Structures are given as C-alpha cells and as structure tokens.
RODO-2510 file (C-alpha; in nm, 4 decimals, decimal comma):
residues 310
     n   res          X          Y          Z
     1     m     9,0774    13,4870    10,5032
     2     a     9,2187    13,8311    10,5678
     3     n     9,1210    14,1264    10,3463
     4     s     9,4798    14,1583    10,2239
     5     t     9,4669    13,8160    10,0646
     6     m     9,4911    13,8363     9,6859
     7     v     9,4767    13,4659     9,6084
     8     t     9,1185    13,3401     9,5657
     9     y     9,2064    12,9869     9,4538
    10     f     9,5024    12,7506     9,4417
    11     l     9,6438    12,5221     9,1732
    12     l     9,7477    12,1754     9,2855
    13     m    10,0273    11,9680     9,1341
    14     s     9,9351    11,6989     8,8842
    15     f    10,1118    11,3640     8,8463
    16     g    10,3329    11,4964     8,5663
    17     e    10,3385    11,6998     8,2460
    18     d    10,3178    11,4055     8,0067
    19     w     9,9631    11,2732     7,9513
    20     k    10,0717    10,9086     7,9404
    21     l    10,2588    10,9444     8,2700
    22     r     9,9582    11,1154     8,4302
    23     l     9,7294    10,8387     8,3052
    24     l     9,9624    10,5638     8,4305
    25     l    10,0082    10,7167     8,7755
    26     s     9,6381    10,7994     8,8058
    27     m     9,5440    10,4392     8,7281
    28     l     9,8045    10,3132     8,9747
    29     f     9,6757    10,5337     9,2554
    30     l     9,3165    10,4570     9,1645
    31     m     9,3833    10,0823     9,1922
    32     m     9,5567    10,1384     9,5275
    33     y     9,2579    10,3426     9,6402
    34     l     9,0054    10,0760     9,5397
    35     a     9,2201     9,8021     9,6983
    36     t     9,2363    10,0081    10,0183
    37     l     8,8591    10,0496    10,0283
    38     l     8,8046     9,6785     9,9614
    39     g     9,0589     9,5582    10,2182
    40     n     8,9360     9,7884    10,4933
    41     l     8,5726     9,7160    10,4107
    42     i     8,6402     9,3426    10,4479
    43     i     8,7956     9,4010    10,7903
    44     i     8,5039     9,6200    10,9028
    45     t     8,2484     9,3641    10,7815
    46     v     8,4216     9,0603    10,9295
    47     t     8,4991     9,2172    11,2680
    48     t     8,1369     9,3337    11,2910
    49     i     7,9670     9,0078    11,1880
    50     d     8,1929     8,7492    11,3554
    51     q     8,1248     8,7356    11,7300
    52     n     8,4668     8,5751    11,7900
    53     l     8,6308     8,8998    11,6762
    54     h     8,4398     9,1194    11,9210
    55     t     8,7538     9,1841    12,1250
    56     p     8,9407     9,5093    12,2020
    57     m     9,2160     9,4285    11,9488
    58     y     8,9679     9,3970    11,6616
    59     f     8,7602     9,6878    11,7923
    60     f     9,0638     9,9111    11,7411
    61     l     9,1394     9,7502    11,4038
    62     r     8,7842     9,8215    11,2905
    63     n     8,8154    10,1846    11,3994
    64     l     9,1494    10,2113    11,2191
    65     s     8,9960    10,0674    10,9014
    66     i     8,7090    10,3173    10,9081
    67     l     8,9566    10,5998    10,9605
    68     d     9,1860    10,4765    10,6815
    69     m     8,8976    10,4659    10,4320
    70     c     8,8221    10,8298    10,5120
    71     y     9,1903    10,9290    10,5203
    72     i     9,2827    10,8039    10,1740
    73     s     8,9549    10,9376    10,0287
    74     l     9,0619    11,2922    10,1156
    75     t     9,3535    11,3031     9,8712
    76     v     9,3730    11,0234     9,6128
    77     p     9,0365    11,0533     9,4262
    78     n     9,0696    11,4298     9,3862
    79     a     9,4344    11,4005     9,2755
    80     c     9,3440    11,1385     9,0136
    81     v     9,0556    11,3461     8,8769
    82     n     9,2742    11,6572     8,8641
    83     s     9,5499    11,4764     8,6728
    84     l     9,3118    11,3131     8,4247
    85     t     9,0996    11,6218     8,3558
    86     g     9,3738    11,8839     8,3844
    87     n     9,1542    12,0866     8,6204
    88     r     9,3899    12,1540     8,9123
    89     v     9,1910    12,4400     9,0671
    90     i     9,0866    12,4210     9,4307
    91     s     8,9100    12,7044     9,6113
    92     v     9,0481    12,8573     9,9292
    93     a     8,7558    12,7059    10,1216
    94     g     8,8184    12,3662     9,9623
    95     c     9,1876    12,3913    10,0460
    96     a     9,1077    12,4821    10,4075
    97     t     8,8689    12,1874    10,4349
    98     q     9,1285    11,9487    10,2960
    99     i     9,3952    12,0784    10,5374
   100     f     9,1599    12,0366    10,8332
   101     l     9,0538    11,6829    10,7414
   102     v     9,4039    11,5579    10,6530
   103     i     9,5476    11,6902    10,9806
   104     y     9,2527    11,5460    11,1708
   105     c     9,2888    11,1982    11,0187
   106     a     9,6678    11,1954    11,0628
   107     y     9,6346    11,3004    11,4281
   108     v     9,3677    11,0395    11,5065
   109     e     9,5653    10,7742    11,3173
   110     i     9,8758    10,8191    11,5341
   111     l     9,6630    10,8128    11,8503
   112     f     9,4882    10,4934    11,7363
   113     l     9,8271    10,3325    11,6680
   114     t     9,9433    10,4380    12,0160
   115     i     9,6326    10,2892    12,1785
   116     m     9,6891     9,9661    11,9844
   117     a    10,0448     9,9527    12,1205
   118     r     9,9014     9,9829    12,4700
   119     d     9,6571     9,7018    12,3895
   120     r     9,9413     9,4728    12,2753
   121     y    10,1494     9,5617    12,5811
   122     v     9,8753     9,4662    12,8252
   123     a     9,7830     9,1519    12,6269
   124     i    10,1418     9,0206    12,6293
   125     c    10,2887     9,1597    12,9531
   126     q     9,9780     9,1553    13,1755
   127     p     9,7521     8,8869    13,0245
   128     l     9,5687     8,8110    13,3506
   129     h     9,4737     9,1778    13,3926
   130     y     9,3848     9,2290    13,0246
   131     p     9,0031     9,1959    13,0616
   132     v     9,0088     9,4448    13,3491
   133     i     9,2448     9,7067    13,1991
   134     v     9,1395     9,6934    12,8327
   135     n     8,7657     9,6693    12,8893
   136     h     8,4749     9,8118    12,6904
   137     k     8,4886    10,1400    12,8823
   138     f     8,8589    10,1830    12,8034
   139     c     8,7971    10,1178    12,4321
   140     v     8,5115    10,3679    12,4054
   141     q     8,6788    10,6392    12,6141
   142     t     9,0138    10,6271    12,4319
   143     t     8,8399    10,6271    12,0940
   144     l     8,6202    10,9252    12,1826
   145     a     8,9170    11,1122    12,3322
   146     s     9,1132    11,0627    12,0095
   147     i     8,8253    11,1726    11,7885
   148     l     8,7311    11,4807    11,9904
   149     s     9,0854    11,6030    12,0613
   150     g     9,1584    11,5647    11,6895
   151     l     8,8907    11,8239    11,6108
   152     i     9,0614    12,0798    11,8361
   153     y     9,4097    11,9982    11,7054
   154     a     9,3051    12,0268    11,3401
   155     a     9,1007    12,3430    11,3993
   156     v     9,3933    12,5230    11,5677
   157     h     9,6376    12,4470    11,2851
   158     t     9,3866    12,5195    11,0074
   159     g     9,2818    12,8503    11,1624
   160     n     9,6418    12,9528    11,2218
   161     t     9,7215    12,8845    10,8544
   162     l     9,4171    13,0658    10,7141
   163     r     9,4985    13,3889    10,8958
   164     l     9,7986    13,4274    10,6635
   165     s     9,7961    13,6327    10,3447
   166     f     9,8684    13,4656    10,0129
   167     c     9,9650    13,7328     9,7649
   168     q    10,2418    13,5539     9,5762
   169     s    10,2113    13,2372     9,3667
   170     n     9,9002    13,0209     9,3998
   171     m    10,0794    12,7059     9,2743
   172     v    10,0712    12,4535     9,5600
   173     p    10,3794    12,2276     9,5239
   174     q    10,1819    11,9215     9,6330
   175     f     9,8972    11,7019     9,5006
   176     f     9,6787    11,8106     9,7937
   177     c     9,6656    12,1110    10,0270
   178     d     9,8938    12,0814    10,3282
   179     i    10,0376    12,3331    10,5724
   180     p    10,4084    12,3201    10,4725
   181     s    10,3172    12,3923    10,1097
   182     l    10,0965    12,6898    10,1989
   183     l    10,3569    12,8349    10,4340
   184     r    10,5937    12,8550    10,1376
   185     l    10,3329    13,0519     9,9396
   186     s    10,2481    13,3028    10,2122
   187     c    10,3750    13,6591    10,2039
   188     s    10,3067    13,6976    10,5788
   189     d    10,5456    13,6291    10,8639
   190     t    10,5182    13,2522    10,9173
   191     f    10,7527    13,2199    11,2169
   192     s    10,4711    13,1604    11,4690
   193     n    10,3100    12,9060    11,2335
   194     k    10,6335    12,7129    11,1943
   195     l    10,6984    12,7259    11,5694
   196     l    10,3490    12,5962    11,6507
   197     l    10,3868    12,3243    11,3875
   198     l    10,7257    12,2218    11,5236
   199     l    10,6111    12,2117    11,8851
   200     s    10,2880    12,0260    11,8120
   201     v    10,4579    11,7610    11,5974
   202     l    10,7308    11,7128    11,8565
   203     v    10,4845    11,6945    12,1472
   204     v    10,2191    11,4753    11,9850
   205     g    10,4408    11,2650    11,7590
   206     g    10,7282    11,2525    12,0080
   207     s    10,5143    11,1539    12,3060
   208     c    10,3341    10,8852    12,1056
   209     f    10,6665    10,7517    11,9747
   210     v    10,8195    10,7399    12,3245
   211     f    10,5098    10,5698    12,4657
   212     m    10,5110    10,3076    12,1897
   213     a    10,8876    10,2566    12,2151
   214     l    10,8663    10,1950    12,5905
   215     s    10,5708     9,9607    12,5360
   216     y    10,7623     9,7509    12,2841
   217     i    11,0787     9,7436    12,4943
   218     r    10,8709     9,5902    12,7722
   219     i    10,6923     9,3614    12,5268
   220     f    11,0167     9,2253    12,3808
   221     s    11,1710     9,1781    12,7255
   222     t    10,8672     8,9667    12,8140
   223     v    10,8561     8,7819    12,4819
   224     f    11,2164     8,6638    12,5080
   225     k    11,1230     8,4831    12,8277
   226     l    10,8479     8,2867    12,6518
   227     p    10,8831     7,9510    12,4703
   228     t    10,9964     7,9718    12,1075
   229     r    10,6489     7,8979    11,9690
   230     e    10,4896     8,1735    12,1763
   231     q    10,7653     8,4144    12,0722
   232     g    10,6747     8,3689    11,7056
   233     k    10,3078     8,4383    11,7747
   234     a    10,3898     8,7534    11,9732
   235     f    10,6322     8,8844    11,7112
   236     s    10,3762     8,8235    11,4342
   237     t    10,1313     9,0620    11,6030
   238     c    10,3881     9,3253    11,7042
   239     t    10,6184     9,3502    11,4014
   240     p    10,3503     9,4783    11,1582
   241     h    10,2499     9,7466    11,4070
   242     i    10,6111     9,8645    11,4434
   243     l    10,6495     9,8752    11,0650
   244     v    10,3357    10,0876    11,0163
   245     v    10,4304    10,3279    11,2952
   246     t    10,7870    10,3683    11,1665
   247     v    10,6792    10,4495    10,8097
   248     f    10,4012    10,6820    10,9237
   249     l    10,5976    10,8808    11,1829
   250     s    10,9229    10,9064    10,9864
   251     s    10,7554    11,0315    10,6688
   252     i    10,5265    11,2817    10,8394
   253     s    10,8172    11,4114    11,0504
   254     c    11,0304    11,4670    10,7399
   255     v    10,7551    11,6688    10,5726
   256     y    10,6544    11,8820    10,8706
   257     l    10,9880    11,9297    11,0470
   258     r    11,2183    11,9882    10,7501
   259     p    11,3127    12,3539    10,6806
   260     s    11,1142    12,4823    10,3823
   261     v    11,4227    12,6350    10,2225
   262     a    11,5757    12,2882    10,1887
   263     s    11,2558    12,1298    10,0664
   264     e    11,2255    11,9688     9,7265
   265     t    10,8851    11,9278     9,5624
   266     l    10,9338    11,5731     9,4318
   267     q    11,0770    11,4579     9,7638
   268     d    10,7859    11,6178     9,9510
   269     i    10,5336    11,4452     9,7258
   270     i    10,6967    11,1042     9,7759
   271     l    10,7127    11,1536    10,1537
   272     s    10,3499    11,2699    10,1588
   273     i    10,2460    10,9511     9,9791
   274     f    10,4151    10,7544    10,2580
   275     y    10,1952    10,9099    10,5265
   276     t     9,8677    10,9677    10,3358
   277     v     9,8456    10,6701    10,0973
   278     i    10,0763    10,3880    10,2089
   279     p     9,9427    10,3410    10,5674
   280     p     9,5739    10,3082    10,4674
   281     f     9,6745    10,0791    10,1775
   282     s     9,9076     9,8548    10,3783
   283     n     9,7194     9,8360    10,7087
   284     p     9,4652     9,5749    10,5902
   285     i     9,7481     9,3610    10,4499
   286     i    10,0003     9,3642    10,7316
   287     y     9,7564     9,3959    11,0197
   288     s     9,4664     9,1685    10,9457
   289     l     9,4605     8,9934    10,6110
   290     r     9,7798     8,8089    10,7173
   291     n     9,6032     8,7198    11,0419
   292     k     9,4902     8,3568    11,0510
   293     q     9,1846     8,4345    11,2633
   294     v     9,0704     8,7101    11,0283
   295     k     9,1220     8,4938    10,7179
   296     e     8,9154     8,2144    10,8725
   297     s     8,6416     8,4637    10,9573
   298     v     8,6440     8,5944    10,5982
   299     k     8,5970     8,2392    10,4689
   300     k     8,3088     8,1827    10,7132
   301     v     8,1357     8,5045    10,6088
   302     i     8,1714     8,4194    10,2371
   303     l     8,0438     8,0639    10,2888
   304     r     7,7507     8,1941    10,4913
   305     q     7,6569     8,4379    10,2163
   306     l     7,6802     8,1639     9,9522
   307     h     7,4618     7,9379    10,1654
   308     l     7,1998     8,2104    10,2077
   309     r     7,1831     8,2673     9,8306
   310     k     7,1145     7,8989     9,7748
***
C-alpha cells in the first residue's frame, strides 16, 4: 500500500444487526456451503472413479466442481464466522488476498463455462468430429490457459486497486472484499480503475457471452432438425448451462458495471450472492445430479463401497 494510506484494516458487513437474524442467515449460508461441498465432492469422486465418465464433458464438470468448492470457500465461511462472532475485522493484506482469489475464481469460472459451451456445440453440431476436436490435448490446453491467464487478470486488478489510498471510512459495504466496494472507500482518483474494470468486464464477459450465444444459436438450429426424442435430450444438457451462465453473467455485470453513486448496499449484497454463492451451490444440482448417467454412477460407487465393507 502507499505511504499515504491511513487505513490499516477494514470492517466487513455482517448479516444484520439483530443477533437472531445473523444466526438464521449464518446457518442458512452454512448449510448451503456444506451442501455445495458435498454435491461437488460427489461429482469429483464419481467422475474420477467411473471409467464411463472419463469423457471431455465430465472432465470439464470435474474441473468446474473443484473450482466451485474453492470459490464458495473464499467468502461464505468467513462471512458466517464474522456474523456469529461479531469480529468483522479483516487486514489490508487479507482483503487484498480475498480480492485476488475472488476475481481469479470468477474469471476462471466464466472461461470454464465458455469452454463447456464449445464442448456442447461440437458434440451436437459436429458429432463425427467430436473425438478429433475435443480431444485430451484440447481439454488440458484450454484448462491450463484458463488457470494461468486468470492469475494475470486477477493480479492486474488487485494491484491496480491496492495502489489507491484509503483515508476515509474503513467500513466495506459488502460481506467480503471486492473492488467496487473499495473504490467507494478510496480518497484517490479512481477513474483509471473504473475504466480498466469496465473495459475488462466488457471484453472478457462480453466476448464469452457472444461466443456462447453464437454456439447456442447454432446448437438450437441443429436441434430443431432432430427427432423429438433427440431434441429433449439435447435441451436437457443445454438448458442448465444457459441458466447458470445467465445468472452468473447478469449478476456480476450489475455489480461491476453499475455506477457507484447509484449503488445500494443491500442490492449489491444480493447481487454478489448470485455470482459468488448461487453458481457453486446450483451447479451440482442442475448440471450433474439431474443427469441420469451421473446418478447411476453414484449408485454404483455407493454399492461398491458397501460391498467392500462387507
């Protein structure tokens, strides 16, 4: 931080002033957190053990599940502890770390969702070329590219935020540290920060959205030419993906692109929940646990474990 910085720590928002409300919301988020860990852990275990699920589609789902477990662990446990104990203090270094990791996970998440859209496009529109296009090399390279580019993206935004001076209030109007909240607290000129944030969200989020939109336009044009039974199968794999992407992109765009002067704390918190908590919680449900093949694999793994214990 710069020498002119007066703030040495920040105070995060709790889940409310009333103890009973804080307890209720903390328990609710804690249950969502544990359910998220369990659901994603089941997907990781099943897609690793079952040889029938060693395909590109489930390779990406496994990566997404690992990412989602990390993503939700960055915000929810700390927010619950802070609300229950009343200790809302977070150091500047801790705040910087949280900003870096949240941005990193959000960036990699949207890239993973984009890659999965590409996977569905090739599987439905070019099924004969699927083994050649979406091969092991493609899976590894796209995953590594997402992970490594995310480090650069997160580092640039975190560093650009930490060069600011914070000499006003240290009350972060959010249950975790994020860039829009800190920009409101800074007493420095934040124009370049807001411009970089705007451009990066538009370029990364916009390009991913356009790519996925074009992919699904082509997918649906192909699906409508298929028999009715095949249409239902195709829609069942594509609709959940569209739902996740829509919720994730719309909520994160509202938080990062909205002018800070028109921002409301409660609205920001609700929108932040939609891009930090809801996607990791819902992904196991709408992506895989509704999937017949995954459910059958779960049953096989459970039966195998029961047989081994006998």
